C-alpha positions as CSV (number, residue, x, y, z in Angstrom):
1,M,60.9,32.9,62.0
2,T,60.0,35.6,65.3
3,T,61.3,38.3,67.0
4,S,61.9,37.3,70.4
5,D,63.7,40.7,71.2
6,S,60.7,42.4,71.1
7,Q,60.9,46.1,70.3
8,P,61.1,48.1,73.9
9,P,59.0,51.2,74.2
10,G,59.6,53.9,71.5
11,I,61.6,51.5,69.5
12,P,60.1,51.2,65.8
13,P,59.5,47.2,65.5
14,V,62.0,45.9,63.0
15,D,60.0,44.7,59.9
16,P,60.1,40.6,60.2
17,E,61.2,40.0,56.4
18,L,63.9,42.3,56.9
19,A,64.9,40.1,60.5
20,D,64.8,36.8,58.6
21,A,66.7,38.2,55.9
22,L,69.7,39.0,58.0
23,R,69.3,36.3,60.0
24,R,69.5,33.7,56.5
25,A,73.0,35.9,55.1
26,W,74.3,36.8,58.2
27,Q,74.6,32.3,58.9
28,A,75.5,31.9,55.0
29,I,78.4,34.3,55.3
30,D,81.8,31.6,56.1
31,P,84.2,34.6,56.9
32,P,88.1,33.8,56.7
33,E,89.7,33.1,60.4
34,T,90.7,36.8,60.8
35,F,87.7,38.4,60.5
36,R,83.8,38.2,62.5
37,V,81.0,38.8,61.5
38,E,78.2,41.0,63.8
39,V,75.0,42.1,62.5
40,V,74.4,45.2,64.9
41,E,71.5,48.0,64.0
42,E,70.4,45.6,61.5
43,F,73.2,45.7,59.6
44,I,75.9,43.1,58.7
45,E,79.7,44.3,59.2
46,I,82.4,42.0,58.3
47,W,85.2,43.5,60.2
48,R,89.6,42.2,60.6
49,V,89.9,41.3,64.0
50,G,92.3,43.9,65.3
51,P,96.2,43.1,65.5
52,F,98.6,42.4,68.1
53,R,97.5,44.9,71.0
54,H,94.2,43.9,70.2
55,S,94.5,40.6,70.9
56,L,97.0,41.0,73.2
57,V,95.2,43.2,76.0
58,A,91.5,41.1,75.5
59,N,93.8,38.0,76.5
60,R,95.0,39.9,79.6
61,L,91.4,41.0,80.8
62,R,89.7,37.7,80.1
63,S,92.6,35.4,82.3
64,R,92.4,37.9,84.7
65,L,88.9,38.1,84.2
66,T,88.9,33.9,84.9
67,T,90.9,34.8,88.1
68,F,89.2,36.8,89.8
69,L,85.7,34.6,89.1
70,D,86.9,31.4,90.3
71,D,84.6,29.3,92.4
72,G,81.6,31.5,90.9
73,P,79.5,30.4,89.4
74,Y,79.9,32.8,86.2
75,S,82.9,32.3,83.5
76,A,85.0,35.0,81.3
77,Y,84.2,33.9,77.7
78,Q,86.0,34.5,73.9
79,V,85.2,34.0,70.7
80,L,81.4,33.5,71.7
81,Y,78.2,35.1,70.0
82,V,75.6,36.5,71.5
83,K,72.5,36.9,69.7
84,H,69.5,39.7,70.4
85,G,66.9,37.7,68.3
86,H,68.6,38.2,64.6
87,R,71.6,40.5,65.9
88,A,74.8,38.9,66.2
89,W,77.5,40.2,68.0
90,A,81.0,39.1,68.5
91,P,82.5,40.3,71.8
92,D,86.0,40.7,72.4
93,V,84.9,39.4,76.2
94,L,82.1,38.6,77.9
95,V,81.2,37.3,81.8
96,A,77.7,34.2,81.5
97,P,77.2,31.5,84.0
98,D,79.4,28.7,83.9
99,D,76.7,26.3,83.0
100,L,75.5,27.5,79.3
101,A,72.1,24.7,79.1
102,G,69.8,26.7,78.6
103,H,70.9,29.9,77.3
104,V,71.0,28.8,74.1
105,S,69.8,30.2,71.6
106,P,67.4,28.9,69.2
107,D,69.0,28.6,66.0
108,G,72.2,27.5,68.1
109,Y,74.7,29.8,66.6
110,G,75.5,31.4,70.5
111,I,74.0,32.1,73.6
112,E,71.1,34.0,74.6
113,A,71.5,37.8,75.0
114,S,69.7,37.9,78.2
115,A,72.2,35.7,80.0
116,V,75.1,37.9,80.0
117,A,76.3,39.8,82.9
118,L,79.1,41.9,81.5
119,M,80.4,42.8,77.4
120,V,83.7,44.8,76.7
121,E,85.1,45.4,73.9
122,V,88.8,46.4,73.2
123,V,88.3,49.5,70.3
124,A,89.6,48.2,66.7
125,P,91.9,51.0,65.4
126,E,90.0,51.6,62.3
127,P,87.5,54.5,61.9
128,E,84.3,52.5,61.2
129,G,85.2,50.1,64.3
130,V,86.1,53.0,66.6
131,T,82.4,54.2,65.6
132,R,80.6,50.4,66.0
133,D,82.7,50.2,70.0
134,R,81.6,53.8,71.1
135,S,78.5,54.5,69.0
136,R,76.2,51.4,67.2
137,K,77.1,48.5,70.0
138,R,77.0,51.4,72.8
139,R,73.2,51.3,71.8
140,A,72.2,48.0,70.8
141,Y,74.0,46.6,74.3
142,A,71.8,49.1,76.5
143,R,68.8,47.6,74.2
144,A,69.5,43.9,74.3
145,G,69.8,44.9,78.2
146,I,73.3,44.4,78.6
147,P,74.1,45.3,82.2
148,V,77.5,46.3,81.9
149,Y,79.4,47.6,79.2
150,V,83.3,47.9,79.5
151,I,85.0,50.2,76.2
152,I,88.5,49.9,76.3
153,D,89.7,52.8,74.1
154,D,93.3,53.3,72.5
155,Y,92.2,56.2,70.1
156,D,90.2,58.1,73.0
157,G,93.4,61.1,74.0
158,H,96.3,58.0,75.4
159,G,93.4,55.3,76.0
160,T,90.5,55.4,78.6
161,V,88.9,52.5,79.7
162,S,85.1,53.3,80.6
163,V,82.4,51.5,82.2
164,L,78.8,51.4,81.3
165,T,76.3,50.7,84.0
166,G,72.2,51.2,84.2
167,P,70.7,49.7,80.7
168,V,67.7,51.9,79.8
169,P,66.1,49.5,76.9
170,G,63.6,52.2,75.5
171,E,66.0,54.9,75.2
172,A,68.8,53.2,73.6
173,Q,71.2,54.6,76.2
174,Y,73.1,53.9,79.7
175,A,71.9,55.6,82.8
176,S,75.3,55.5,84.8
177,E,79.8,55.9,82.7
178,V,82.8,56.1,84.1
179,R,85.5,56.7,82.0
180,M,89.1,57.3,83.0
181,P,91.9,57.7,81.7
182,Y,94.3,54.8,80.9
183,G,97.1,54.9,84.9
184,T,93.9,55.0,87.1
185,E,92.3,51.6,88.0
186,V,88.5,51.9,87.2
187,V,86.7,49.1,89.1
188,V,83.1,47.1,87.7
189,P,80.3,48.1,90.1
190,E,77.9,45.8,90.0
191,G,77.4,42.3,88.8
192,P,79.2,38.6,89.3
193,A,82.4,41.1,88.1
194,K,81.2,43.8,90.7
195,G,85.2,44.6,92.6
196,F,86.9,43.7,89.4
197,A,90.2,46.5,88.1
198,I,90.5,47.1,85.2
199,G,93.8,48.9,85.5
200,E,97.8,48.9,83.9
201,D,98.0,44.7,84.3
202,I,95.5,44.7,81.3
203,T,95.9,47.8,79.6
204,G,99.2,48.5,79.7
205,A,101.3,51.5,80.2
206,L,99.3,55.1,79.5
207,R,99.6,55.2,75.5
208,S,102.2,57.1,73.9
209,D,101.0,58.1,70.1
210,G,104.3,58.4,69.5
């Protein structure tokens, strides 16, 4: 195996044996239908797909992105793994080329992160899911150079949408972040989804804790 996702400056290289072990273990796991398996920051994570609202928001987003991207060379996808070397992510929604030929990962399990223009995570309700989407995936996606990362978060106050851009791989962070409460439209500022607005038609009304 090669570690083709060579580490950016300032990030220690991953032990090739560990990378190979993670890749093999991830491929060997056959989770039940309602679970996902990912490799995030050198850890294998198995988590349950979110409740009805989680799926509803993700499906609304994908549907509206599909309409927005219509007649262009990009599409919105769900249930598609993104690979970055031995790492494997299953974002709720992503934007990538219509024609994925040449972008399939060498192991055939997903597409390469370099093909992805935008990733979206709808934050899962359990504490581990909140940490994963807000922190670990934020660092992982920045390291992989994902141009736009959108976080739809029911559990930040009464709900927020964050749009992160300008990945700095060597620092595992994004240079720019716009974070707005539910009820205020947030617009994707760049890439094939530039101008796409995320508002109440996707998130619903202001979330109530009651």
